[in-house]
Backbone of each chain as nested JSON, in Angstrom:
{
  "chains": [
    {"id": "A", "residues": [
      {"number": 1, "name": "UNK", "atoms": {"N": [0.816, -1.383, -0.022], "CA": [0.108, -0.041, 0.037], "C": [1.132, 1.564, -0.096]}},
      {"number": 2, "name": "UNK", "atoms": {"N": [0.381, 2.229, -0.774], "CA": [0.809, 3.928, -0.933], "C": [1.109, 4.149, 0.458]}},
      {"number": 3, "name": "UNK", "atoms": {"N": [2.466, 5.009, 0.924], "CA": [2.459, 5.689, 1.811], "C": [1.164, 6.351, 2.122]}},
      {"number": 4, "name": "UNK", "atoms": {"N": [0.922, 6.555, 3.645], "CA": [0.156, 7.317, 4.27], "C": [-0.03, 9.47, 3.654]}},
      {"number": 5, "name": "UNK", "atoms": {"N": [0.799, 9.494, 3.295], "CA": [1.539, 10.713, 3.5], "C": [0.517, 11.171, 2.018]}},
      {"number": 6, "name": "UNK", "atoms": {"N": [1.262, 10.43, 0.603], "CA": [1.003, 10.192, -0.57], "C": [-0.504, 10.219, -1.035]}},
      {"number": 7, "name": "UNK", "atoms": {"N": [-1.218, 8.84, 0.133], "CA": [-3.026, 8.906, -0.139], "C": [-3.223, 10.312, 0.214]}},
      {"number": 8, "name": "UNK", "atoms": {"N": [-2.794, 10.539, 1.379], "CA": [-3.474, 11.843, 2.034], "C": [-3.757, 12.749, 0.743]}},
      {"number": 9, "name": "UNK", "atoms": {"N": [-1.936, 12.981, 0.014], "CA": [-2.13, 14.157, -0.861], "C": [-2.528, 14.016, -1.948]}},
      {"number": 10, "name": "UNK", "atoms": {"N": [-3.5, 13.108, -2.212], "CA": [-4.005, 12.165, -3.183], "C": [-5.759, 12.571, -3.148]}},
      {"number": 11, "name": "UNK", "atoms": {"N": [-5.971, 12.555, -1.703], "CA": [-7.039, 12.99, -1.041], "C": [-7.55, 14.125, -1.936]}},
      {"number": 12, "name": "UNK", "atoms": {"N": [-6.595, 15.037, -0.82], "CA": [-6.81, 16.29, -0.788], "C": [-6.523, 17.404, -1.923]}},
      {"number": 13, "name": "UNK", "atoms": {"N": [-6.201, 16.798, -2.79], "CA": [-6.488, 16.937, -4.597], "C": [-7.692, 16.746, -5.113]}},
      {"number": 14, "name": "UNK", "atoms": {"N": [-8.245, 15.63, -5.106], "CA": [-9.1, 15.178, -5.5], "C": [-10.188, 16.41, -5.362]}},
      {"number": 15, "name": "UNK", "atoms": {"N": [-10.659, 16.446, -3.609], "CA": [-11.223, 17.662, -3.152], "C": [-11.188, 19.043, -3.307]}},
      {"number": 16, "name": "UNK", "atoms": {"N": [-9.824, 18.998, -3.703], "CA": [-9.361, 20.827, -4.386], "C": [-10.549, 21.098, -5.38]}},
      {"number": 17, "name": "UNK", "atoms": {"N": [-9.958, 19.845, -6.38], "CA": [-10.823, 19.57, -7.894], "C": [-11.703, 19.803, -7.947]}},
      {"number": 18, "name": "UNK", "atoms": {"N": [-12.473, 19.19, -7.051], "CA": [-14.147, 18.988, -6.84], "C": [-14.623, 20.123, -6.791]}},
      {"number": 19, "name": "UNK", "atoms": {"N": [-13.352, 21.045, -5.776], "CA": [-14.404, 22.456, -6.021], "C": [-13.761, 23.442, -6.73]}},
      {"number": 20, "name": "UNK", "atoms": {"N": [-13.31, 23.245, -8.097], "CA": [-12.114, 23.632, -8.121], "C": [-11.621, 25.161, -7.896]}},
      {"number": 21, "name": "UNK", "atoms": {"N": [-10.514, 24.856, -7.128], "CA": [-10.024, 25.812, -6.728], "C": [-8.197, 25.545, -6.371]}},
      {"number": 22, "name": "UNK", "atoms": {"N": [-7.855, 26.802, -7.041], "CA": [-6.485, 26.493, -6.969], "C": [-5.862, 25.859, -6.142]}},
      {"number": 23, "name": "UNK", "atoms": {"N": [-4.503, 25.758, -5.934], "CA": [-4.051, 25.425, -5.387], "C": [-3.433, 26.944, -4.149]}},
      {"number": 24, "name": "UNK", "atoms": {"N": [-3.148, 28.061, -5.066], "CA": [-3.07, 29.254, -3.835], "C": [-4.174, 29.303, -3.592]}},
      {"number": 25, "name": "UNK", "atoms": {"N": [-5.297, 29.499, -4.039], "CA": [-6.751, 29.68, -3.407], "C": [-6.655, 28.804, -2.288]}},
      {"number": 26, "name": "UNK", "atoms": {"N": [-6.86, 27.228, -1.948], "CA": [-6.825, 26.714, -0.93], "C": [-5.913, 27.128, -0.236]}},
      {"number": 27, "name": "UNK", "atoms": {"N": [-4.53, 27.07, -0.202], "CA": [-3.943, 27.993, 0.705], "C": [-4.123, 29.191, 1.519]}},
      {"number": 28, "name": "UNK", "atoms": {"N": [-5.03, 29.962, 0.784], "CA": [-5.126, 31.179, 1.101], "C": [-6.643, 30.756, 2.431]}},
      {"number": 29, "name": "UNK", "atoms": {"N": [-7.717, 29.85, 1.542], "CA": [-8.144, 29.811, 2.593], "C": [-8.04, 28.641, 4.135]}},
      {"number": 30, "name": "UNK", "atoms": {"N": [-7.257, 28.036, 3.941], "CA": [-6.436, 27.154, 5.178], "C": [-5.955, 28.292, 5.685]}},
      {"number": 31, "name": "UNK", "atoms": {"N": [-5.379, 29.12, 5.126], "CA": [-4.423, 30.143, 6.295], "C": [-2.972, 29.421, 6.162]}},
      {"number": 32, "name": "UNK", "atoms": {"N": [-2.629, 28.627, 5.154], "CA": [-1.494, 28.232, 5.192], "C": [-0.731, 29.074, 3.975]}},
      {"number": 33, "name": "UNK", "atoms": {"N": [0.934, 28.382, 3.884], "CA": [1.498, 29.42, 3.329], "C": [1.232, 28.083, 1.817]}},
      {"number": 34, "name": "UNK", "atoms": {"N": [1.367, 29.348, 0.805], "CA": [1.269, 28.618, -0.468], "C": [1.947, 27.882, -1.001]}},
      {"number": 35, "name": "UNK", "atoms": {"N": [2.912, 27.812, -0.697], "CA": [4.182, 26.747, -0.957], "C": [3.969, 25.284, -0.184]}},
      {"number": 36, "name": "UNK", "atoms": {"N": [3.361, 25.384, 0.982], "CA": [2.942, 23.844, 1.863], "C": [2.151, 23.4, 0.799]}},
      {"number": 37, "name": "UNK", "atoms": {"N": [0.672, 23.518, -0.094], "CA": [-0.582, 23.004, -0.362], "C": [0.593, 21.948, -1.277]}},
      {"number": 38, "name": "UNK", "atoms": {"N": [1.204, 22.224, -2.504], "CA": [2.172, 21.01, -3.233], "C": [2.881, 20.314, -2.745]}},
      {"number": 39, "name": "UNK", "atoms": {"N": [3.54, 20.758, -1.037], "CA": [4.084, 19.726, -0.706], "C": [2.724, 18.595, -0.06]}},
      {"number": 40, "name": "UNK", "atoms": {"N": [1.945, 19.011, 0.427], "CA": [0.797, 17.867, 0.674], "C": [0.654, 17.027, -0.705]}},
      {"number": 41, "name": "UNK", "atoms": {"N": [0.134, 17.781, -1.146], "CA": [-0.455, 17.29, -2.469], "C": [0.671, 15.666, -3.264]}},
      {"number": 42, "name": "UNK", "atoms": {"N": [1.909, 16.452, -2.921], "CA": [3.044, 15.118, -3.856], "C": [2.929, 14.149, -2.578]}},
      {"number": 43, "name": "UNK", "atoms": {"N": [2.764, 14.338, -1.193], "CA": [2.618, 13.417, -0.632], "C": [4.675, 13.548, 0.312]}},
      {"number": 44, "name": "UNK", "atoms": {"N": [4.568, 14.615, -0.142], "CA": [6.262, 14.943, 0.917], "C": [5.766, 15.572, 2.784]}},
      {"number": 45, "name": "UNK", "atoms": {"N": [5.067, 16.054, 2.707], "CA": [4.4, 16.295, 4.133], "C": [3.351, 15.523, 5.294]}},
      {"number": 46, "name": "UNK", "atoms": {"N": [4.361, 15.574, 6.398], "CA": [3.746, 14.954, 7.056], "C": [2.824, 15.657, 8.123]}},
      {"number": 47, "name": "UNK", "atoms": {"N": [1.684, 15.62, 7.383], "CA": [0.475, 16.809, 7.662], "C": [0.244, 16.699, 8.883]}},
      {"number": 48, "name": "UNK", "atoms": {"N": [0.434, 17.504, 10.137], "CA": [-0.307, 17.256, 11.743], "C": [-1.833, 17.867, 11.317]}},
      {"number": 49, "name": "UNK", "atoms": {"N": [-2.214, 17.139, 12.799], "CA": [-3.581, 17.226, 12.793], "C": [-4.461, 18.811, 12.681]}},
      {"number": 50, "name": "UNK", "atoms": {"N": [-3.753, 19.681, 13.106], "CA": [-4.17, 21.294, 12.972], "C": [-4.221, 21.883, 11.78]}},
      {"number": 51, "name": "UNK", "atoms": {"N": [-3.239, 21.19, 11.109], "CA": [-3.333, 21.509, 9.727], "C": [-4.116, 20.561, 8.825]}},
      {"number": 52, "name": "UNK", "atoms": {"N": [-4.392, 19.666, 9.485], "CA": [-5.738, 18.819, 9.026], "C": [-6.771, 19.489, 9.177]}},
      {"number": 53, "name": "UNK", "atoms": {"N": [-7.307, 20.452, 9.832], "CA": [-8.474, 20.766, 10.576], "C": [-8.262, 22.201, 9.307]}},
      {"number": 54, "name": "UNK", "atoms": {"N": [-7.612, 22.625, 9.456], "CA": [-7.499, 23.885, 8.631], "C": [-8.037, 23.381, 7.172]}},
      {"number": 55, "name": "UNK", "atoms": {"N": [-7.413, 22.4, 6.261], "CA": [-8.277, 21.684, 5.295], "C": [-9.106, 21.471, 5.23]}},
      {"number": 56, "name": "UNK", "atoms": {"N": [-9.568, 20.825, 6.529], "CA": [-10.422, 20.435, 5.741], "C": [-11.846, 21.452, 6.402]}},
      {"number": 57, "name": "UNK", "atoms": {"N": [-11.49, 22.843, 6.955], "CA": [-12.781, 23.782, 6.834], "C": [-12.642, 24.502, 5.765]}},
      {"number": 58, "name": "UNK", "atoms": {"N": [-11.42, 24.672, 4.922], "CA": [-11.124, 25.119, 3.613], "C": [-11.827, 24.408, 2.627]}},
      {"number": 59, "name": "UNK", "atoms": {"N": [-12.01, 22.835, 2.466], "CA": [-12.409, 21.998, 1.683], "C": [-13.544, 22.092, 2.17]}},
      {"number": 60, "name": "UNK", "atoms": {"N": [-14.295, 22.688, 3.109], "CA": [-16.002, 21.903, 3.714], "C": [-16.262, 20.799, 3.725]}},
      {"number": 61, "name": "UNK", "atoms": {"N": [-15.26, 19.974, 4.658], "CA": [-15.601, 18.432, 4.798], "C": [-15.053, 18.267, 6.036]}},
      {"number": 62, "name": "UNK", "atoms": {"N": [-15.605, 17.033, 6.957], "CA": [-15.268, 17.701, 7.696], "C": [-14.299, 16.23, 7.874]}},
      {"number": 63, "name": "UNK", "atoms": {"N": [-13.609, 16.324, 9.487], "CA": [-12.101, 15.893, 9.332], "C": [-12.043, 14.702, 8.575]}},
      {"number": 64, "name": "UNK", "atoms": {"N": [-13.227, 13.958, 9.18], "CA": [-12.829, 12.061, 8.895], "C": [-13.352, 12.032, 7.123]}},
      {"number": 65, "name": "UNK", "atoms": {"N": [-13.691, 12.811, 7.119], "CA": [-13.874, 12.68, 5.544], "C": [-12.642, 13.075, 4.494]}},
      {"number": 66, "name": "UNK", "atoms": {"N": [-11.861, 13.87, 5.36], "CA": [-10.447, 13.873, 4.956], "C": [-9.844, 12.943, 4.89]}},
      {"number": 67, "name": "UNK", "atoms": {"N": [-10.147, 11.718, 5.541], "CA": [-9.042, 10.546, 5.343], "C": [-9.966, 9.111, 5.137]}},
      {"number": 68, "name": "UNK", "atoms": {"N": [-11.266, 9.753, 4.614], "CA": [-12.1, 8.012, 4.602], "C": [-11.629, 7.409, 3.197]}},
      {"number": 69, "name": "UNK", "atoms": {"N": [-11.462, 6.257, 3.119], "CA": [-10.955, 5.047, 2.699], "C": [-9.675, 5.468, 2.277]}},
      {"number": 70, "name": "UNK", "atoms": {"N": [-8.5, 6.071, 2.954], "CA": [-7.601, 6.168, 2.874], "C": [-6.225, 5.248, 3.45]}}
    ]},
    {"id": "B", "residues": [
      {"number": 1, "name": "UNK", "atoms": {"N": [-15.038, 25.939, 20.267], "CA": [-15.037, 24.874, 20.611], "C": [-13.418, 24.256, 20.76]}},
      {"number": 2, "name": "UNK", "atoms": {"N": [-13.232, 23.026, 21.684], "CA": [-11.916, 22.895, 21.978], "C": [-11.166, 22.417, 21.289]}},
      {"number": 3, "name": "UNK", "atoms": {"N": [-10.05, 22.815, 21.799], "CA": [-8.468, 21.963, 20.684], "C": [-8.791, 20.898, 19.965]}},
      {"number": 4, "name": "UNK", "atoms": {"N": [-8.65, 20.844, 18.62], "CA": [-8.727, 19.794, 18.113], "C": [-7.58, 19.032, 18.285]}},
      {"number": 5, "name": "UNK", "atoms": {"N": [-6.444, 19.156, 19.081], "CA": [-5.513, 18.696, 19.328], "C": [-6.081, 17.862, 20.934]}},
      {"number": 6, "name": "UNK", "atoms": {"N": [-6.84, 18.714, 21.558], "CA": [-7.723, 17.928, 23.03], "C": [-8.413, 17.107, 22.624]}},
      {"number": 7, "name": "UNK", "atoms": {"N": [-9.467, 16.915, 21.297], "CA": [-10.806, 16.003, 21.232], "C": [-9.961, 15.054, 20.554]}},
      {"number": 8, "name": "UNK", "atoms": {"N": [-8.684, 14.788, 19.968], "CA": [-8.221, 13.912, 19.513], "C": [-7.436, 12.822, 20.731]}},
      {"number": 9, "name": "UNK", "atoms": {"N": [-7.032, 13.852, 21.638], "CA": [-6.718, 13.217, 22.65], "C": [-7.491, 12.649, 23.701]}},
      {"number": 10, "name": "UNK", "atoms": {"N": [-8.801, 13.211, 23.658], "CA": [-9.748, 12.454, 24.431], "C": [-10.002, 11.45, 23.031]}},
      {"number": 11, "name": "UNK", "atoms": {"N": [-10.312, 11.062, 22.229], "CA": [-10.364, 9.756, 21.358], "C": [-10.109, 8.792, 21.457]}},
      {"number": 12, "name": "UNK", "atoms": {"N": [-8.429, 8.888, 21.637], "CA": [-7.542, 8.146, 21.359], "C": [-7.829, 7.334, 22.73]}},
      {"number": 13, "name": "UNK", "atoms": {"N": [-8.216, 8.171, 24.016], "CA": [-7.847, 7.312, 25.643], "C": [-9.351, 6.86, 25.543]}},
      {"number": 14, "name": "UNK", "atoms": {"N": [-10.539, 7.475, 25.334], "CA": [-11.729, 6.584, 24.841], "C": [-11.532, 5.247, 24.009]}},
      {"number": 15, "name": "UNK", "atoms": {"N": [-10.974, 5.081, 22.904], "CA": [-10.394, 3.748, 22.685], "C": [-9.932, 2.972, 23.28]}},
      {"number": 16, "name": "UNK", "atoms": {"N": [-8.897, 4.002, 23.654], "CA": [-7.97, 2.406, 24.29], "C": [-8.709, 2.052, 25.218]}},
      {"number": 17, "name": "UNK", "atoms": {"N": [-9.091, 3.216, 26.031], "CA": [-10.098, 2.455, 27.367], "C": [-11.169, 1.022, 26.593]}},
      {"number": 18, "name": "UNK", "atoms": {"N": [-11.588, 1.565, 25.681], "CA": [-12.384, 0.531, 25.341], "C": [-11.955, -0.894, 24.661]}},
      {"number": 19, "name": "UNK", "atoms": {"N": [-10.358, -0.547, 24.477], "CA": [-9.582, -2.103, 24.497], "C": [-9.364, -2.533, 25.599]}},
      {"number": 20, "name": "UNK", "atoms": {"N": [-9.316, -1.594, 26.246], "CA": [-9.16, -2.343, 28.103], "C": [-7.228, -2.465, 27.664]}},
      {"number": 21, "name": "UNK", "atoms": {"N": [-6.453, -1.286, 27.577], "CA": [-5.185, -1.328, 27.6], "C": [-4.365, -0.431, 27.851]}},
      {"number": 22, "name": "UNK", "atoms": {"N": [-3.473, -0.372, 28.258], "CA": [-2.711, 0.352, 29.058], "C": [-1.787, 1.568, 28.093]}},
      {"number": 23, "name": "UNK", "atoms": {"N": [-1.523, 2.598, 28.672], "CA": [-1.044, 3.52, 27.399], "C": [0.391, 3.33, 27.001]}},
      {"number": 24, "name": "UNK", "atoms": {"N": [1.539, 2.464, 28.218], "CA": [2.54, 1.556, 27.9], "C": [2.094, 1.203, 26.729]}},
      {"number": 25, "name": "UNK", "atoms": {"N": [0.918, -0.729, 26.843], "CA": [0.663, -1.185, 25.888], "C": [0.218, -0.289, 24.557]}},
      {"number": 26, "name": "UNK", "atoms": {"N": [-0.094, 0.772, 24.182], "CA": [-0.31, 1.408, 23.338], "C": [0.666, 1.659, 22.448]}},
      {"number": 27, "name": "UNK", "atoms": {"N": [1.214, 1.874, 23.726], "CA": [2.512, 2.75, 22.728], "C": [3.599, 1.402, 21.757]}},
      {"number": 28, "name": "UNK", "atoms": {"N": [3.743, 0.366, 22.681], "CA": [4.2, -0.732, 22.355], "C": [3.221, -1.293, 20.766]}},
      {"number": 29, "name": "UNK", "atoms": {"N": [1.953, -1.741, 20.907], "CA": [0.978, -1.598, 19.595], "C": [1.929, -0.57, 18.134]}},
      {"number": 30, "name": "UNK", "atoms": {"N": [1.786, 0.575, 18.696], "CA": [1.714, 1.394, 17.844], "C": [3.228, 1.744, 17.433]}},
      {"number": 31, "name": "UNK", "atoms": {"N": [4.189, 1.319, 17.824], "CA": [5.461, 1.036, 17.724], "C": [5.719, 2.857, 18.096]}},
      {"number": 32, "name": "UNK", "atoms": {"N": [5.731, 3.459, 19.565], "CA": [5.716, 4.866, 19.749], "C": [6.87, 4.527, 20.606]}},
      {"number": 33, "name": "UNK", "atoms": {"N": [7.597, 5.552, 21.659], "CA": [8.341, 5.938, 22.574], "C": [6.96, 6.188, 23.536]}},
      {"number": 34, "name": "UNK", "atoms": {"N": [6.919, 5.004, 24.173], "CA": [5.76, 5.112, 25.709], "C": [5.505, 6.725, 26.399]}},
      {"number": 35, "name": "UNK", "atoms": {"N": [6.659, 7.744, 26.456], "CA": [6.241, 8.751, 26.757], "C": [5.015, 9.532, 25.539]}},
      {"number": 36, "name": "UNK", "atoms": {"N": [5.179, 9.195, 24.936], "CA": [4.203, 9.781, 23.378], "C": [2.706, 10.136, 24.25]}},
      {"number": 37, "name": "UNK", "atoms": {"N": [2.413, 8.667, 24.156], "CA": [0.903, 8.499, 24.682], "C": [0.167, 9.643, 25.465]}},
      {"number": 38, "name": "UNK", "atoms": {"N": [1.13, 9.737, 26.327], "CA": [0.205, 10.805, 27.786], "C": [0.045, 12.234, 27.182]}},
      {"number": 39, "name": "UNK", "atoms": {"N": [1.282, 12.374, 26.109], "CA": [1.11, 13.844, 25.972], "C": [-0.111, 13.527, 24.387]}},
      {"number": 40, "name": "UNK", "atoms": {"N": [-0.289, 12.602, 23.878], "CA": [-1.486, 12.851, 22.875], "C": [-2.456, 12.944, 23.441]}},
      {"number": 41, "name": "UNK", "atoms": {"N": [-2.986, 12.199, 24.811], "CA": [-3.944, 12.131, 25.303], "C": [-4.65, 13.272, 26.205]}},
      {"number": 42, "name": "UNK", "atoms": {"N": [-3.647, 14.251, 26.374], "CA": [-3.265, 15.222, 27.297], "C": [-3.886, 16.582, 26.201]}},
      {"number": 43, "name": "UNK", "atoms": {"N": [-3.623, 16.245, 24.89], "CA": [-3.945, 16.964, 24.087], "C": [-2.889, 18.393, 23.599]}},
      {"number": 44, "name": "UNK", "atoms": {"N": [-1.716, 17.664, 24.334], "CA": [-0.147, 18.733, 23.995], "C": [0.326, 18.276, 22.791]}},
      {"number": 45, "name": "UNK", "atoms": {"N": [0.096, 17.328, 22.114], "CA": [0.666, 16.718, 20.738], "C": [0.275, 16.617, 19.391]}},
      {"number": 46, "name": "UNK", "atoms": {"N": [1.089, 17.895, 18.512], "CA": [-0.028, 18.14, 17.638], "C": [0.267, 16.927, 16.176]}},
      {"number": 47, "name": "UNK", "atoms": {"N": [-0.103, 15.574, 16.757], "CA": [-0.046, 14.59, 15.939], "C": [0.111, 14.184, 14.673]}},
      {"number": 48, "name": "UNK", "atoms": {"N": [0.697, 14.301, 13.866], "CA": [1.081, 14.284, 12.304], "C": [0.481, 12.637, 11.935]}},
      {"number": 49, "name": "UNK", "atoms": {"N": [0.077, 13.093, 10.738], "CA": [-0.859, 11.945, 9.584], "C": [0.007, 10.236, 10.203]}},
      {"number": 50, "name": "UNK", "atoms": {"N": [1.71, 10.424, 9.899], "CA": [1.932, 8.996, 10.375], "C": [1.729, 8.019, 11.552]}},
      {"number": 51, "name": "UNK", "atoms": {"N": [1.833, 8.996, 12.749], "CA": [1.758, 8.585, 14.101], "C": [0.081, 8.393, 14.062]}},
      {"number": 52, "name": "UNK", "atoms": {"N": [-0.694, 8.942, 13.667], "CA": [-2.566, 8.949, 13.606], "C": [-2.49, 7.034, 12.752]}},
      {"number": 53, "name": "UNK", "atoms": {"N": [-1.418, 7.112, 11.59], "CA": [-1.956, 5.874, 11.079], "C": [-1.605, 4.571, 11.848]}},
      {"number": 54, "name": "UNK", "atoms": {"N": [-0.424, 4.88, 12.84], "CA": [0.029, 3.732, 13.705], "C": [-0.929, 3.824, 14.742]}},
      {"number": 55, "name": "UNK", "atoms": {"N": [-1.766, 4.263, 15.41], "CA": [-1.981, 4.802, 16.251], "C": [-3.754, 3.605, 15.863]}},
      {"number": 56, "name": "UNK", "atoms": {"N": [-4.189, 3.937, 14.247], "CA": [-5.423, 3.293, 13.819], "C": [-4.998, 1.854, 13.845]}},
      {"number": 57, "name": "UNK", "atoms": {"N": [-3.898, 1.482, 13.543], "CA": [-3.598, 0.384, 13.725], "C": [-3.642, -0.64, 14.783]}},
      {"number": 58, "name": "UNK", "atoms": {"N": [-2.907, 0.134, 15.533], "CA": [-2.821, -0.741, 17.137], "C": [-4.16, -0.236, 17.764]}},
      {"number": 59, "name": "UNK", "atoms": {"N": [-5.084, 1.051, 17.807], "CA": [-6.546, 0.443, 18.133], "C": [-7.574, -0.302, 17.337]}},
      {"number": 60, "name": "UNK", "atoms": {"N": [-7.232, -0.965, 16.065], "CA": [-8.072, -1.475, 15.187], "C": [-9.15, -0.992, 14.676]}},
      {"number": 61, "name": "UNK", "atoms": {"N": [-8.736, 0.341, 14.409], "CA": [-9.803, 1.421, 13.694], "C": [-9.349, 1.659, 12.613]}},
      {"number": 62, "name": "UNK", "atoms": {"N": [-10.216, 2.301, 11.787], "CA": [-9.756, 2.889, 10.418], "C": [-9.38, 4.048, 10.949]}},
      {"number": 63, "name": "UNK", "atoms": {"N": [-8.488, 5.072, 9.63], "CA": [-8.192, 6.591, 10.454], "C": [-9.262, 7.242, 10.453]}},
      {"number": 64, "name": "UNK", "atoms": {"N": [-10.639, 7.449, 9.865], "CA": [-11.385, 8.439, 9.413], "C": [-12.041, 7.854, 10.784]}},
      {"number": 65, "name": "UNK", "atoms": {"N": [-12.24, 6.687, 11.386], "CA": [-12.786, 7.163, 12.835], "C": [-11.868, 7.087, 13.988]}},
      {"number": 66, "name": "UNK", "atoms": {"N": [-11.223, 7.336, 13.918], "CA": [-9.733, 7.681, 14.564], "C": [-10.258, 9.532, 14.27]}},
      {"number": 67, "name": "UNK", "atoms": {"N": [-11.366, 10.044, 13.829], "CA": [-11.227, 11.709, 13.532], "C": [-12.995, 11.515, 13.657]}},
      {"number": 68, "name": "UNK", "atoms": {"N": [-13.881, 10.46, 13.624], "CA": [-15.156, 11.188, 13.522], "C": [-15.814, 12.049, 14.751]}},
      {"number": 69, "name": "UNK", "atoms": {"N": [-16.339, 12.876, 14.315], "CA": [-17.242, 13.686, 15.375], "C": [-16.344, 14.181, 15.969]}},
      {"number": 70, "name": "UNK", "atoms": {"N": [-15.06, 14.819, 15.774], "CA": [-14.23, 15.414, 16.512], "C": [-14.749, 17.2, 16.141]}}
    ]}
  ]
}
Protein backbone atom coordinates (compact mmCIF):
# COMPACT_ATOMS: atom_id res chain seq x y z
CA UNK A 1 0.00 0.00 0.00
CA UNK A 2 1.11 3.52 -0.82
CA UNK A 3 2.54 5.71 1.93
CA UNK A 4 -0.19 7.44 3.97
CA UNK A 5 1.25 10.87 3.13
CA UNK A 6 0.85 10.11 -0.61
CA UNK A 7 -2.69 8.79 -0.14
CA UNK A 8 -3.63 11.85 1.91
CA UNK A 9 -2.13 14.18 -0.71
CA UNK A 10 -4.18 12.58 -3.45
CA UNK A 11 -7.34 13.00 -1.35
CA UNK A 12 -6.65 16.71 -0.77
CA UNK A 13 -6.05 17.17 -4.49
CA UNK A 14 -9.26 15.29 -5.36
CA UNK A 15 -11.33 17.43 -2.98
CA UNK A 16 -9.65 20.66 -4.15
CA UNK A 17 -10.37 19.87 -7.81
CA UNK A 18 -13.99 19.02 -6.94
CA UNK A 19 -14.25 22.56 -5.54
CA UNK A 20 -12.52 23.87 -8.67
CA UNK A 21 -10.03 25.99 -6.72
CA UNK A 22 -6.29 26.50 -7.24
CA UNK A 23 -3.57 25.43 -4.83
CA UNK A 24 -3.01 29.12 -4.06
CA UNK A 25 -6.70 29.61 -3.27
CA UNK A 26 -6.73 26.55 -1.00
CA UNK A 27 -3.65 27.86 0.83
CA UNK A 28 -5.39 31.21 1.29
CA UNK A 29 -8.63 29.61 2.54
CA UNK A 30 -6.72 27.31 4.90
CA UNK A 31 -4.46 30.12 6.12
CA UNK A 32 -1.40 28.13 5.07
CA UNK A 33 1.74 29.21 3.23
CA UNK A 34 1.05 28.75 -0.47
CA UNK A 35 4.18 26.60 -0.92
CA UNK A 36 2.74 24.13 1.59
CA UNK A 37 -0.07 22.78 -0.61
CA UNK A 38 2.11 21.35 -3.42
CA UNK A 39 4.15 19.55 -0.76
CA UNK A 40 0.99 18.06 0.78
CA UNK A 41 -0.53 17.02 -2.54
CA UNK A 42 2.72 15.37 -3.68
CA UNK A 43 2.86 13.32 -0.49
CA UNK A 44 6.00 14.93 0.84
CA UNK A 45 4.47 16.56 3.93
CA UNK A 46 3.77 14.71 7.17
CA UNK A 47 0.68 16.79 7.89
CA UNK A 48 -0.31 17.50 11.48
CA UNK A 49 -3.82 17.39 12.89
CA UNK A 50 -4.00 21.19 13.18
CA UNK A 51 -3.17 21.56 9.47
CA UNK A 52 -5.71 18.83 8.69
CA UNK A 53 -8.37 20.80 10.53
CA UNK A 54 -7.53 23.95 8.52
CA UNK A 55 -7.75 21.94 5.28
CA UNK A 56 -11.07 20.34 6.25
CA UNK A 57 -12.56 23.79 6.97
CA UNK A 58 -11.20 25.21 3.69
CA UNK A 59 -12.44 22.21 1.68
CA UNK A 60 -15.75 22.24 3.55
CA UNK A 61 -15.59 18.58 4.58
CA UNK A 62 -15.41 17.19 8.07
CA UNK A 63 -12.11 15.81 9.32
CA UNK A 64 -13.05 12.15 9.05
CA UNK A 65 -14.10 12.64 5.40
CA UNK A 66 -10.61 13.95 4.71
CA UNK A 67 -9.27 10.51 5.75
CA UNK A 68 -12.09 8.34 4.40
CA UNK A 69 -10.89 5.21 2.57
CA UNK A 70 -7.22 6.07 2.93
CA UNK B 1 -14.97 24.52 20.61
CA UNK B 2 -12.08 22.73 22.28
CA UNK B 3 -8.71 22.61 20.51
CA UNK B 4 -8.51 19.78 17.95
CA UNK B 5 -5.47 18.30 19.73
CA UNK B 6 -7.51 17.99 22.95
CA UNK B 7 -10.49 16.47 21.11
CA UNK B 8 -8.21 13.99 19.36
CA UNK B 9 -6.53 13.06 22.63
CA UNK B 10 -9.87 12.31 24.26
CA UNK B 11 -10.81 10.09 21.30
CA UNK B 12 -7.56 8.11 21.53
CA UNK B 13 -8.12 7.66 25.27
CA UNK B 14 -11.74 6.56 24.71
CA UNK B 15 -10.71 3.97 22.11
CA UNK B 16 -7.79 2.76 24.24
CA UNK B 17 -10.02 2.26 27.29
CA UNK B 18 -12.57 0.42 25.13
CA UNK B 19 -9.78 -2.01 24.27
CA UNK B 20 -8.83 -2.16 27.95
CA UNK B 21 -5.12 -1.57 27.28
CA UNK B 22 -2.64 0.64 29.12
CA UNK B 23 -0.87 3.65 27.64
CA UNK B 24 2.37 1.61 27.66
CA UNK B 25 0.68 -1.23 25.74
CA UNK B 26 -0.74 1.22 23.17
CA UNK B 27 2.72 2.75 22.73
CA UNK B 28 4.18 -0.73 22.18
CA UNK B 29 1.44 -1.73 19.70
CA UNK B 30 1.80 1.55 17.82
CA UNK B 31 5.59 1.40 17.86
CA UNK B 32 5.75 4.79 19.58
CA UNK B 33 7.83 5.97 22.53
CA UNK B 34 5.81 5.25 25.67
CA UNK B 35 6.09 8.88 26.84
CA UNK B 36 4.32 9.95 23.65
CA UNK B 37 0.88 8.56 24.51
CA UNK B 38 0.26 10.68 27.67
CA UNK B 39 1.15 13.77 25.62
CA UNK B 40 -1.33 12.79 22.90
CA UNK B 41 -4.15 11.94 25.31
CA UNK B 42 -3.70 15.22 27.23
CA UNK B 43 -3.96 17.20 24.00
CA UNK B 44 -0.42 18.52 24.09
CA UNK B 45 0.82 16.76 20.94
CA UNK B 46 0.18 18.02 17.41
CA UNK B 47 -0.02 14.51 15.99
CA UNK B 48 1.08 13.85 12.42
CA UNK B 49 -0.71 11.66 9.90
CA UNK B 50 1.95 8.93 10.13
CA UNK B 51 1.49 8.72 13.92
CA UNK B 52 -2.28 8.70 13.39
CA UNK B 53 -1.91 5.72 11.06
CA UNK B 54 0.13 3.85 13.67
CA UNK B 55 -2.51 4.60 16.32
CA UNK B 56 -5.37 3.50 14.07
CA UNK B 57 -3.62 0.18 13.40
CA UNK B 58 -2.89 -0.34 17.10
CA UNK B 59 -6.44 0.58 18.11
CA UNK B 60 -7.84 -1.51 15.26
CA UNK B 61 -9.98 1.29 13.83
CA UNK B 62 -9.68 2.91 10.45
CA UNK B 63 -8.18 6.36 10.19
CA UNK B 64 -11.44 8.19 9.57
CA UNK B 65 -12.99 6.57 12.67
CA UNK B 66 -10.14 8.03 14.69
CA UNK B 67 -11.36 11.51 13.68
CA UNK B 68 -15.10 10.83 13.64
CA UNK B 69 -17.20 13.55 15.28
CA UNK B 70 -14.18 15.61 16.30
